[in-house]
LUMBAFI-666888 format. One record per residue (C-alpha): residue in three letters; x, y, z; residue number from 0. Coordinates in steps of 0.25 Angstrom, whole numbers, m for minus. Example, Ala and Ser with C-alpha at 12.3 -4.5 7.8 and 13.67 -1.06 7.14 Angstrom:
REM LUMBAFI-666888
MIVEX ala 49 m18 31 0
MIVEX ser 55 m4 29 1
REM end
This chain:
REM LUMBAFI-666888
MIVEX met 8 m112 754 0
MIVEX glu 5 m101 762 1
MIVEX ile m8 m91 754 2
MIVEX gly m3 m76 757 3
MIVEX gly 0 m70 773 4
MIVEX glu m12 m62 775 5
MIVEX gly m25 m65 783 6
MIVEX leu m19 m75 793 7
MIVEX asp m29 m80 803 8
MIVEX pro m26 m82 817 9
MIVEX val m27 m96 824 10
MIVEX ser m38 m95 834 11
MIVEX pro m31 m99 848 12
MIVEX thr m37 m113 848 13
MIVEX gly m32 m116 835 14
MIVEX his m18 m114 841 15
MIVEX tyr m22 m121 853 16
MIVEX phe m24 m133 844 17
MIVEX asn m12 m133 836 18
MIVEX ser m1 m130 846 19
MIVEX ser 12 m137 849 20
MIVEX val 3 m144 861 21
MIVEX leu m9 m147 854 22
MIVEX ser m13 m151 840 23
MIVEX ile m27 m155 839 24
MIVEX ser m35 m160 825 25
MIVEX ile m49 m164 823 26
MIVEX leu m53 m176 814 27
MIVEX gly m67 m177 807 28
MIVEX val m69 m190 802 29
MIVEX leu m78 m193 790 30
MIVEX glu m84 m207 788 31
MIVEX phe m89 m211 774 32
MIVEX glu m100 m220 770 33
MIVEX ile m92 m223 755 34
MIVEX pro m80 m223 752 35
MIVEX ile m72 m210 750 36
MIVEX asp m70 m203 735 37
MIVEX asp m61 m192 739 38
MIVEX ser m59 m186 725 39
MIVEX gln m67 m174 731 40
MIVEX thr m58 m171 742 41
MIVEX leu m49 m160 738 42
MIVEX ser m60 m153 732 43
MIVEX leu m69 m154 744 44
MIVEX leu m57 m148 752 45
MIVEX glu m55 m138 743 46
MIVEX asn m67 m131 740 47
MIVEX val m74 m135 755 48
MIVEX phe m66 m138 764 49
MIVEX leu m54 m127 765 50
MIVEX pro m64 m115 763 51
MIVEX ile m70 m118 775 52
MIVEX asn m60 m112 783 53
MIVEX ser m46 m105 780 54
MIVEX arg m41 m112 789 55
MIVEX phe m41 m126 782 56
MIVEX ser m32 m119 772 57
MIVEX ser m22 m112 783 58
MIVEX ile m10 m115 791 59
MIVEX met m8 m111 805 60
MIVEX ile 4 m103 805 61
MIVEX glu 11 m93 816 62
MIVEX asn 13 m79 813 63
MIVEX asn 19 m68 824 64
MIVEX gly 16 m80 836 65
MIVEX lys 2 m81 831 66
MIVEX lys m4 m95 824 67
MIVEX gln m12 m89 811 68
MIVEX trp m18 m97 799 69
MIVEX lys m11 m95 785 70
MIVEX lys m19 m98 773 71
MIVEX val m11 m108 764 72
MIVEX glu m13 m116 752 73
MIVEX val m18 m129 754 74
MIVEX lys m14 m142 748 75
MIVEX leu m26 m150 749 76
MIVEX glu m19 m164 746 77
MIVEX asp m11 m161 758 78
MIVEX his m23 m161 767 79
MIVEX val m29 m175 762 80
MIVEX lys m24 m187 767 81
MIVEX ser m29 m200 760 82
MIVEX pro m22 m212 766 83
MIVEX ile m20 m226 761 84
MIVEX phe m24 m238 768 85
MIVEX pro m23 m253 764 86
MIVEX ser m32 m258 753 87
MIVEX asn m43 m266 756 88
MIVEX leu m44 m269 770 89
MIVEX ser m55 m271 779 90
MIVEX asn m64 m259 787 91
MIVEX glu m58 m264 798 92
MIVEX ser m45 m263 794 93
MIVEX tyr m47 m249 789 94
MIVEX asp m52 m244 802 95
MIVEX lys m38 m247 807 96
MIVEX tyr m31 m239 795 97
MIVEX phe m42 m227 798 98
MIVEX asp m37 m227 813 99
MIVEX asp m24 m227 810 100
MIVEX tyr m24 m215 800 101
MIVEX ile m32 m208 811 102
MIVEX ser m24 m208 822 103
MIVEX asn m13 m205 811 104
MIVEX ile m19 m192 807 105
MIVEX ala m24 m189 820 106
MIVEX thr m9 m188 826 107
MIVEX thr m3 m180 815 108
MIVEX arg m2 m164 816 109
MIVEX phe m5 m156 803 110
MIVEX pro 7 m151 798 111
MIVEX glu 8 m135 799 112
MIVEX asp 9 m130 786 113
MIVEX lys m3 m135 781 114
MIVEX pro m19 m133 786 115
MIVEX leu m24 m141 797 116
MIVEX trp m33 m152 791 117
MIVEX glu m32 m165 782 118
MIVEX ile m42 m173 776 119
MIVEX his m42 m188 777 120
MIVEX val m48 m196 767 121
MIVEX ile m49 m211 770 122
MIVEX lys m54 m219 760 123
MIVEX tyr m53 m233 767 124
MIVEX pro m66 m239 774 125
MIVEX asn m66 m242 788 126
MIVEX ser m77 m248 797 127
MIVEX asn m82 m233 799 128
MIVEX ala m84 m229 784 129
MIVEX ala m80 m229 770 130
MIVEX gly m68 m219 770 131
MIVEX asn m66 m208 780 132
MIVEX val m62 m193 779 133
MIVEX ile m53 m188 790 134
MIVEX phe m54 m172 793 135
MIVEX lys m41 m168 801 136
MIVEX leu m43 m153 805 137
MIVEX his m33 m146 815 138
MIVEX his m41 m141 828 139
MIVEX ala m34 m129 824 140
MIVEX leu m43 m125 813 141
MIVEX gly m56 m127 821 142
MIVEX asp m64 m133 831 143
MIVEX gly m74 m146 828 144
MIVEX tyr m85 m138 825 145
MIVEX ser m78 m130 816 146
MIVEX leu m70 m142 808 147
MIVEX met m84 m149 810 148
MIVEX gly m91 m137 802 149
MIVEX ala m79 m137 792 150
MIVEX leu m81 m153 789 151
MIVEX ile m96 m151 787 152
MIVEX ser m94 m142 778 153
MIVEX cys m87 m150 768 154
MIVEX leu m99 m161 769 155
MIVEX arg m114 m161 765 156
MIVEX arg m125 m169 769 157
MIVEX ala m127 m184 762 158
MIVEX asp m140 m184 759 159
MIVEX asn m141 m168 755 160
MIVEX pro m129 m160 752 161
MIVEX ser m138 m149 750 162
MIVEX leu m143 m149 763 163
MIVEX pro m135 m143 776 164
MIVEX leu m130 m152 786 165
MIVEX thr m137 m153 800 166
MIVEX phe m134 m153 815 167
MIVEX pro m139 m158 827 168
MIVEX ser m143 m144 835 169
MIVEX arg m135 m140 848 170
MIVEX leu m144 m129 853 171
MIVEX pro m139 m126 867 172
MIVEX ser m147 m131 880 173
MIVEX lys m157 m122 885 174
MIVEX pro m149 m117 899 175
MIVEX lys m157 m121 911 176
MIVEX ser m164 m111 919 177
MIVEX glu m155 m109 931 178
MIVEX asn m151 m97 941 179
MIVEX val m142 m86 934 180
MIVEX met m134 m85 947 181
MIVEX thr m133 m99 949 182
MIVEX thr m130 m103 935 183
MIVEX thr m119 m92 936 184
MIVEX phe m113 m98 948 185
MIVEX ser m112 m112 944 186
MIVEX cys m107 m107 929 187
MIVEX leu m95 m99 938 188
MIVEX leu m92 m111 948 189
MIVEX asn m92 m120 936 190
MIVEX thr m83 m111 927 191
MIVEX ile m73 m110 940 192
MIVEX ser m73 m124 942 193
MIVEX asp m72 m131 928 194
MIVEX ser m62 m120 925 195
MIVEX trp m52 m122 935 196
MIVEX trp m55 m137 935 197
MIVEX gly m52 m136 919 198
MIVEX ile m39 m129 921 199
MIVEX ser m35 m139 931 200
MIVEX lys m37 m151 923 201
MIVEX ser m31 m146 911 202
MIVEX ile m16 m140 916 203
MIVEX met m15 m152 927 204
MIVEX gly m28 m161 929 205
MIVEX glu m26 m173 919 206
MIVEX asp m35 m183 919 207
MIVEX asp m32 m196 925 208
MIVEX arg m25 m207 917 209
MIVEX ser m36 m217 912 210
MIVEX pro m39 m226 900 211
MIVEX ile m43 m213 891 212
MIVEX lys m32 m205 895 213
MIVEX ser m16 m209 895 214
MIVEX ser m11 m195 898 215
MIVEX asn m1 m199 888 216
MIVEX asn 8 m188 881 217
MIVEX gly 9 m184 867 218
MIVEX leu m7 m190 864 219
MIVEX glu m10 m180 853 220
MIVEX phe 0 m189 844 221
MIVEX ala m4 m202 849 222
MIVEX pro m10 m211 839 223
MIVEX ile m26 m211 840 224
MIVEX thr m38 m222 838 225
MIVEX val m52 m219 835 226
MIVEX ser m66 m224 839 227
MIVEX thr m77 m220 836 228
MIVEX met m93 m222 842 229
MIVEX thr m106 m221 835 230
MIVEX ile m119 m217 844 231
MIVEX ser m132 m213 838 232
MIVEX leu m136 m199 841 233
MIVEX asp m152 m203 844 234
MIVEX leu m146 m211 854 235
MIVEX ile m138 m201 861 236
MIVEX arg m151 m192 860 237
MIVEX leu m157 m202 868 238
MIVEX ile m150 m203 879 239
MIVEX lys m148 m188 878 240
MIVEX ser m164 m185 880 241
MIVEX arg m164 m196 890 242
MIVEX leu m156 m190 899 243
MIVEX gly m158 m176 896 244
MIVEX val m143 m172 891 245
MIVEX thr m135 m168 878 246
MIVEX ile m131 m176 869 247
MIVEX asn m116 m172 872 248
MIVEX asp m120 m176 887 249
MIVEX val m124 m190 881 250
MIVEX leu m111 m192 873 251
MIVEX thr m102 m187 884 252
MIVEX gly m107 m195 896 253
MIVEX val m105 m207 885 254
MIVEX val m92 m203 883 255
MIVEX phe m89 m200 897 256
MIVEX leu m93 m214 902 257
MIVEX gly m89 m222 890 258
MIVEX ala m75 m214 894 259
MIVEX arg m77 m221 910 260
MIVEX leu m80 m234 905 261
MIVEX tyr m68 m236 896 262
MIVEX met m60 m230 905 263
MIVEX gln m64 m241 916 264
MIVEX glu m64 m253 906 265
MIVEX met m50 m250 905 266
MIVEX asn m46 m246 918 267
MIVEX lys m56 m246 930 268
MIVEX ser m47 m240 939 269
MIVEX ser m49 m228 928 270
MIVEX arg m64 m225 933 271
MIVEX glu m59 m216 943 272
MIVEX ala m51 m208 934 273
MIVEX his m52 m193 933 274
MIVEX ser m55 m190 917 275
MIVEX thr m59 m176 910 276
MIVEX ser m65 m175 896 277
MIVEX leu m66 m163 888 278
MIVEX val m76 m160 882 279
MIVEX leu m75 m149 868 280
MIVEX leu m87 m139 868 281
MIVEX asn m90 m130 856 282
MIVEX thr m90 m115 861 283
MIVEX arg m97 m109 848 284
MIVEX ile m110 m102 852 285
MIVEX met m117 m110 841 286
MIVEX ala m115 m126 841 287
MIVEX asn m120 m129 829 288
MIVEX tyr m111 m129 816 289
MIVEX thr m112 m118 806 290
MIVEX ser m107 m115 792 291
MIVEX ile m92 m114 790 292
MIVEX glu m96 m98 784 293
MIVEX glu m101 m96 797 294
MIVEX met m92 m101 807 295
MIVEX ile m80 m93 800 296
MIVEX lys m88 m80 802 297
MIVEX pro m81 m70 812 298
MIVEX asp m94 m70 820 299
MIVEX ser m99 m83 820 300
MIVEX lys m107 m89 833 301
MIVEX ser m98 m102 828 302
MIVEX pro m85 m99 823 303
MIVEX trp m76 m109 815 304
MIVEX gly m63 m112 825 305
MIVEX asn m61 m117 839 306
MIVEX arg m71 m115 847 307
MIVEX phe m74 m124 858 308
MIVEX thr m70 m128 873 309
MIVEX phe m69 m140 883 310
MIVEX leu m74 m145 895 311
MIVEX gln m66 m153 904 312
MIVEX val m77 m164 908 313
MIVEX pro m74 m173 920 314
MIVEX ile m78 m188 915 315
MIVEX pro m86 m194 925 316
MIVEX lys m83 m208 931 317
MIVEX leu m90 m219 932 318
MIVEX thr m90 m221 946 319
MIVEX glu m97 m207 948 320
MIVEX phe m110 m212 942 321
MIVEX ser m117 m224 943 322
MIVEX asn m126 m220 932 323
MIVEX val m120 m218 917 324
MIVEX leu m131 m209 913 325
MIVEX asp m122 m198 924 326
MIVEX phe m112 m198 914 327
MIVEX val m119 m190 904 328
MIVEX trp m125 m182 915 329
MIVEX lys m114 m179 922 330
MIVEX ala m106 m176 908 331
MIVEX gln m118 m165 906 332
MIVEX lys m119 m161 919 333
MIVEX ile m102 m157 918 334
MIVEX ile m102 m152 904 335
MIVEX asn m114 m142 907 336
MIVEX gln m108 m138 919 337
MIVEX lys m95 m134 910 338
MIVEX arg m103 m128 899 339
MIVEX asn m111 m119 910 340
MIVEX ser m97 m114 915 341
MIVEX phe m89 m103 909 342
MIVEX thr m78 m113 908 343
MIVEX ile m78 m115 894 344
MIVEX tyr m75 m99 892 345
MIVEX phe m63 m101 902 346
MIVEX ile m58 m111 895 347
MIVEX ser m57 m102 882 348
MIVEX gly m52 m89 892 349
MIVEX leu m43 m100 899 350
MIVEX leu m36 m105 884 351
MIVEX glu m36 m89 880 352
MIVEX met m28 m85 891 353
MIVEX leu m18 m97 890 354
MIVEX asn m15 m91 875 355
MIVEX lys m15 m76 879 356
MIVEX phe m4 m80 890 357
MIVEX gly 3 m93 885 358
MIVEX gly 2 m93 870 359
MIVEX his m6 m102 862 360
MIVEX glu 2 m115 866 361
MIVEX ala m3 m113 881 362
MIVEX ala m17 m115 878 363
MIVEX ser m14 m125 869 364
MIVEX arg m7 m132 881 365
MIVEX tyr m19 m130 889 366
MIVEX ile m28 m136 879 367
MIVEX arg m20 m149 878 368
MIVEX ser m17 m150 892 369
MIVEX thr m32 m151 895 370
MIVEX ile m35 m161 883 371
MIVEX lys m23 m169 887 372
MIVEX asn m29 m169 904 373
MIVEX ser m43 m174 900 374
MIVEX ser m45 m188 896 375
MIVEX met m54 m186 883 376
MIVEX val m60 m175 876 377
MIVEX ile m75 m174 869 378
MIVEX thr m78 m167 859 379
MIVEX asn m90 m167 850 380
MIVEX met m97 m162 837 381
MIVEX ile m110 m162 830 382
MIVEX gly m112 m167 817 383
MIVEX pro m122 m167 807 384
MIVEX leu m137 m175 806 385
MIVEX glu m135 m178 792 386
MIVEX gln m125 m187 784 387
MIVEX met m115 m180 778 388
MIVEX ser m106 m183 765 389
MIVEX leu m93 m178 760 390
MIVEX ala m93 m177 746 391
MIVEX asn m102 m189 743 392
MIVEX his m98 m196 753 393
MIVEX pro m107 m199 765 394
MIVEX ile m103 m198 779 395
MIVEX lys m106 m208 787 396
MIVEX gly m98 m205 800 397
MIVEX leu m91 m192 806 398
MIVEX tyr m82 m191 818 399
MIVEX phe m70 m181 823 400
MIVEX leu m58 m184 830 401
MIVEX val m51 m173 839 402
MIVEX val m36 m177 838 403
MIVEX gly m21 m172 842 404
MIVEX thr m27 m171 858 405
MIVEX pro m19 m175 870 406
MIVEX gln m28 m184 873 407
MIVEX asp m32 m200 874 408
MIVEX leu m47 m199 870 409
MIVEX asp m55 m189 863 410
MIVEX ile m70 m191 860 411
MIVEX ser m76 m183 848 412
MIVEX ile m92 m185 847 413
MIVEX leu m99 m182 833 414
MIVEX ser m114 m184 829 415
MIVEX tyr m117 m186 814 416
MIVEX met m130 m192 808 417
MIVEX gly m136 m194 819 418
MIVEX lys m123 m202 827 419
MIVEX val m114 m198 836 420
MIVEX lys m100 m202 835 421
MIVEX leu m88 m203 846 422
MIVEX ala m75 m203 841 423
MIVEX phe m65 m208 851 424
MIVEX thr m48 m203 847 425
MIVEX met m41 m211 856 426
MIVEX lys m26 m211 857 427
MIVEX lys m21 m225 853 428
MIVEX gly m17 m235 864 429
MIVEX ile m23 m227 874 430
MIVEX ile m39 m230 873 431
MIVEX asp m45 m242 867 432
MIVEX pro m54 m239 856 433
MIVEX gln m64 m250 857 434
MIVEX lys m65 m249 871 435
MIVEX leu m67 m236 872 436
MIVEX lys m80 m235 861 437
MIVEX leu m85 m248 871 438
MIVEX cys m84 m241 883 439
MIVEX met m92 m228 875 440
MIVEX glu m103 m238 869 441
MIVEX asn m104 m242 882 442
MIVEX ala m107 m229 888 443
MIVEX leu m117 m225 879 444
MIVEX asp m125 m238 881 445
MIVEX met m125 m236 896 446
MIVEX ile m129 m222 894 447
MIVEX phe m140 m225 886 448
MIVEX asn m146 m237 895 449
MIVEX ala m145 m228 907 450
MIVEX ser m153 m218 900 451
MIVEX asp m162 m227 895 452
MIVEX arg m164 m232 910 453
MIVEX asn m164 m219 914 454
MIVEX tyr m174 m215 903 455
MIVEX met m185 m227 907 456
MIVEX gln m183 m223 921 457
MIVEX asn m188 m210 919 458
MIVEX ser m198 m214 908 459
MIVEX thr m203 m223 919 460
MIVEX glu m207 m210 929 461
MIVEX glu m212 m205 915 462
MIVEX gln m221 m215 913 463
MIVEX ser m228 m214 926 464
MIVEX his m230 m199 924 465
MIVEX ile m236 m201 908 466
MIVEX ser m246 m213 915 467
MIVEX ser m250 m200 925 468
MIVEX ile m253 m190 915 469
MIVEX ala m260 m200 906 470
MIVEX thr m272 m203 915 471
MIVEX lys m273 m189 918 472
MIVEX arg m283 m180 910 473
MIVEX ile m279 m166 907 474
MIVEX pro m290 m157 915 475
MIVEX gln m300 m150 906 476
MIVEX asp m299 m137 910 477
MIVEX gln m285 m137 903 478
MIVEX pro m278 m139 889 479
MIVEX arg m278 m153 885 480
MIVEX trp m262 m155 887 481
MIVEX glu m251 m154 897 482
MIVEX ile m237 m157 898 483
MIVEX his m228 m165 909 484
MIVEX val m215 m163 910 485
MIVEX ile m208 m174 919 486
MIVEX lys m193 m172 923 487
MIVEX tyr m184 m183 923 488
MIVEX pro m170 m176 925 489
MIVEX pro m163 m176 917 490
MIVEX ile m176 m177 909 491
MIVEX ala m189 m170 905 492
MIVEX val m201 m178 898 493
MIVEX gln m212 m169 894 494
MIVEX leu m225 m175 892 495
MIVEX val m235 m169 883 496
MIVEX leu m250 m172 886 497
MIVEX leu m259 m169 875 498
MIVEX his m274 m171 875 499
MIVEX arg m279 m179 864 500
MIVEX ala m290 m169 860 501
MIVEX leu m279 m159 857 502
MIVEX gly m275 m166 844 503
MIVEX asp m273 m180 837 504
MIVEX asp m258 m187 836 505
MIVEX tyr m254 m176 826 506
MIVEX ser m258 m163 832 507
MIVEX leu m251 m166 846 508
MIVEX val m239 m174 841 509
MIVEX gly m237 m163 833 510
MIVEX glu m240 m151 843 511
MIVEX phe m230 m158 851 512
MIVEX ile m219 m158 841 513
MIVEX ser m222 m144 838 514
MIVEX cys m216 m142 853 515
MIVEX leu m204 m149 849 516
MIVEX gln m190 m146 839 517
MIVEX arg m180 m154 835 518
MIVEX asp m168 m158 842 519
MIVEX ile m158 m156 831 520
MIVEX asn m159 m143 824 521
MIVEX pro m174 m137 832 522
MIVEX ser m176 m128 821 523
MIVEX phe m179 m137 810 524
MIVEX cys m192 m143 809 525
MIVEX leu m194 m157 817 526
MIVEX thr m197 m167 804 527
MIVEX phe m206 m181 804 528
MIVEX pro m205 m193 795 529
MIVEX ser m211 m192 783 530
MIVEX arg m222 m201 779 531
MIVEX leu m216 m204 766 532
MIVEX pro m204 m214 764 533
MIVEX ser m194 m211 776 534
MIVEX glu m186 m200 776 535
MIVEX pro m172 m196 785 536
MIVEX glu m177 m193 798 537
MIVEX val m174 m178 803 538
MIVEX gly m172 m172 818 539
MIVEX asn m172 m182 830 540
MIVEX ile m185 m180 835 541
MIVEX arg m194 m195 831 542
MIVEX met m210 m192 830 543
MIVEX leu m218 m205 834 544
MIVEX thr m230 m200 828 545
MIVEX ser m234 m213 822 546
MIVEX ser m232 m219 835 547
MIVEX leu m244 m210 841 548
MIVEX thr m258 m217 843 549
MIVEX gly m271 m210 847 550
MIVEX tyr m276 m210 860 551
MIVEX ala m289 m206 864 552
MIVEX arg m285 m193 873 553
MIVEX gly m270 m188 874 554
MIVEX tyr m255 m190 872 555
MIVEX val m243 m188 880 556
MIVEX leu m233 m185 873 557
MIVEX lys m217 m185 878 558
MIVEX tyr m205 m181 875 559
MIVEX tyr m192 m181 882 560
MIVEX ile m185 m166 885 561
MIVEX gly m170 m167 886 562
MIVEX asp m158 m158 885 563
MIVEX met m166 m146 890 564
MIVEX gly m178 m150 881 565
MIVEX arg m172 m148 868 566
MIVEX asp m170 m161 864 567
MIVEX met m182 m170 864 568
MIVEX glu m185 m185 861 569
MIVEX leu m199 m186 858 570
MIVEX gly m209 m197 861 571
MIVEX thr m224 m198 863 572
MIVEX lys m231 m206 873 573
MIVEX leu m247 m209 873 574
MIVEX phe m257 m211 883 575
MIVEX ser m272 m211 883 576
MIVEX phe m278 m201 893 577
REM end
């Protein structure tokens, strides 16, 4: 039932694009619970916590004088909460099939136009991954992943201490390299012209080659899907990142690109030369970290609610281009940085505005659909909390999201949670083999890790040689009793801090060294150290190994790695007698 007739909010242009006659995209947020679900509090939580988050959750999209607007309505919560009935007393593996079929069904079903664009699906049956699941289905017109994740997080609490706020990995921007302003500007302009022209050509008439990950079939928006997930330790990704001097996103993108190529070659060797492109989605907000819902809905918010993202069209490297699998990571880093450091993302926004102005929302929506359809896959990623969350005292063991309703065979979403990264692969059923794709992605990760290890060991040999050379030399008597040696092994730099034993003992020297460092995650927070009392949860990701320090007669060499513009460091220690 509609409420009143005043105060209609206009639908944003992007909201129009994602809910049109040619495109209807939704996001599924999947929560995996440790314990069986008691849904007795569901309706009260929705009424008192979820609906007040944003008026769009209580509104429908209507057309008024040729323009779409959000119209406030009375929400019948029972219409939005679904709880399927499966056969009883089956094995967890049997329920996997029912779960997959249910997700496929809700992913391909459009929202009714006379109800707000969200649903909650409570699945009380256990499967191989969880004791029960809750699925939030939210239309993309309501907001992008950043907004909807913020809304979801506001409904959840820390499992260990609900009174404490959830914390998230820091996403500070990398420090720009010092380059000539004229050179940088000229390069930026050239990249903008090249990327923009190539992007328009791809979107309009440059469809990727057919391959095992791209069928070019029509009507893929409504085709049944299958879902596969893959979990990776965030510490493992950070280790590869520090060894290669790249970002976490670069590592994950390289793994996905290599895994996709391995799968294509496995299924059809001739496809190794296929021209394939990925759409990489980017958040365009000034502040990348999550803020409160109250802050998001402010008119002048730096992290506003809504759809604030753009996409980059990134060619997927071919296996025949490289002899070293690490080049997949470095190539991904180079291409994405090049596109980020151009005005292409602003050009895309301007182009959509122009299409909207002269051709209407449908024209802009058709352009977006064509861009998605002509590429081979979409990659989108978000950061999740560091701590375990709970919903109504139900601990959440896993969390991932899916983008559904796209005219594409393969969508890959990435989300970090509790020190792990989960990749979710949404595939059109019968086109992509989920088990083989997952296996190829796991092989790609192993190959990149092993190659990074070999690369690290090669650099380590050169490092040991340099350490040996400085370890045999005395610090001159006429200068302070310390030295810093910076050794560059592109793309990694190693800094050796030489401290004379006369300056202090283990405690003093290590303490002085640590005072120069900061936490990789949330740098504004203090570093914390293991208690000498019974063990407590570890906080942060810098591990101090002070117990391994032993006294030497005259000096120390302390070593740490500098990666990602010197912000992310892996600390280790090496001691030598001088």
